[in-house]
N, C-alpha and C positions, 0 to 999 in steps of 0.2 A: 787614795782609794777616795774616788770625789763623791761629796754627798747623794747627786742622783743614784750613782754606781752601789752606792748601799742602801740606800731605800730598794732599789727594783733588785737589788740581790738577795737579802736578807730573807729568811725562811724559818721557820718553825722545826726546831730541830729538838727530838725524842731520844734520838741514840747518842752516846758518848764515848769519848774514848776515856781510858783508865791513866790520862795523865795529869798531872796537877797543872792548876790554874797559880799564874806568878803575882806576887802578890802586888804588881806594879802594874798590870793589867785590871786587878779586880780595881784598885783604885783611880786608874785612869778612865774604867767607863763610871764606877762610882761619883765620877767630878765631872761627866759629862751630863750626868741625870741632875746634879747639884746645880748646873747652871741653867735649868727649866727655866720657864717663865710662869710665874704667877700668880691669885690674885692678891690686888696691892703687896707682891714681892715678897708675901709670909712665908713662902717656903714650908710647908706643911708637911712635907714627905719627909719620912725616915726610913731608912734600908738595915736590914738587919742580916748581915753574911754567917752562912750556917757551913761550915767547912770540915768541923769533926764529924768522923764517921756515925758514931753515936746519935749524936744530935740528929743528922740527917735522917738515920735511920727510923728514930722515933719521929719524925715529921711523918713517914709515909703512912702513921696510923691515923693521920686526920685526912687523909684523902682516899675516896670512896672506891672499892677495889676495883668496880670498872671502869675508871676514870681513866683514859688511855695513857696520859702524861705522869701516871702513878710511876712508871718503870725508868722514865725520863728522871725523874726526882731521884731514886735509888739510881741510876747510872753515873748522875754528874757526879764529879769531885766537889759541885761548890754550888748552892741552893741561897738566892735572894730573894727574902721577904721585903716587898714595898709595900709599907706602910705610909698612915698617915695621921695629922691629928687636925682632925675638924674645926676644934677652936682655933686652930691658925690659917683659916679661909671664912668663906662666907656663905651664906645661899643668898642667893638674889632669881626672883622672877619662880620658884620652886624649884630652883635648879642647886644642888650642894655643888659647889664647886670645890673640894677639896677631891672628888673624885677625878674631874677634868685636871686640877694641878697637878697631880700622885700620877695619873694617866699617862700625860705628857712628860714627865719626868721619869716615867715607866720606859717610854720609846725611845728617849733619849740613851737611856742603860740598854735599850736593844740593840739600837743601830751602832752604838758605841762599839757592844762586845762585838758584833759581826764586823765591823772596822778594824779591828786586831786579831782577829781570827777565829775568835768563841762564837758560841751558841746561846740563846737561849731557847724559850717557849714559857712565851705566859700563860698562866693556868687561874684560873678564882673558883674551880670545883674544889672546894675542901672544906672543913669544919672548924671557922673564923674562932670559935672559942677552945676549942680543943688547941688550936696553936697558940694561941693568946695563955693559956694556961702553962702549957708546954715550954714556953722562953720568956714567960715573967713579962708579958708587954701588957702594960699600964688597961684600963680597962676603956678610956677615952679614946686611945689609939686603934684606929682602924686596919685591919689585914686588907689592902685593896687588891694586888696578888702577888704571885708566888712565880720564880722562876729558876728553872737548874739554870747552872751556867759552867762551860768545860769545853772540851775541845771537839767539833762535829765529830760522827762516826757514820755519816750519812750526807746524802746531798737531794734533799729533798726538789723535786721538780717545784715548777708556777703553779700554783694555783689559778683559775679563772678571777679574774677580773670582772667589774661589769664595764661598760665604755662608757666616756666620759661625756657623753651625749644626754647618759640615763641618768645622770647623775649630779649634771651641773645645770645652772639655768643661768640667762643671765638680763638682768635689769627686772624681769616680771617671774614667776614660777608659772609652768608651763605643765601641761599635763600631755603626757605622751600619747 
């Protein structure tokens, strides 16, 4: 699958088949995430792969009941916690780049997963402190996002996107 097709066709998946994910595929997508660019090549990201059913079940307590992604976490055979060590990045112009660094790696992970037939759904609405306590994540580490990972049991339609003319400017910012 070519990169533009992967980008165009990737969707957030919230329903998963009860099919185990092969370790080789997990490692393949983690390697894709590992290759992401980062601030001064410091590679602040960390990934915690949760496949044990008891740990995945416990993780549900960190998600609000009205979070629509909670069912995806419950159904997926694997969950990946995408974390960062802010000390392995920097702040410039008031921007904490560990978030950008980790977001790039997270997107690499999501695109690679889609390319090998797996689904993901970036989630950010959870109790970070509860997750850190649950999984013994060191205090300085931030949980930037969480994604279920598994074989999709749905084919969501494309969501609307703004036209390029609405979001891209050339040489000078123009007001529409």
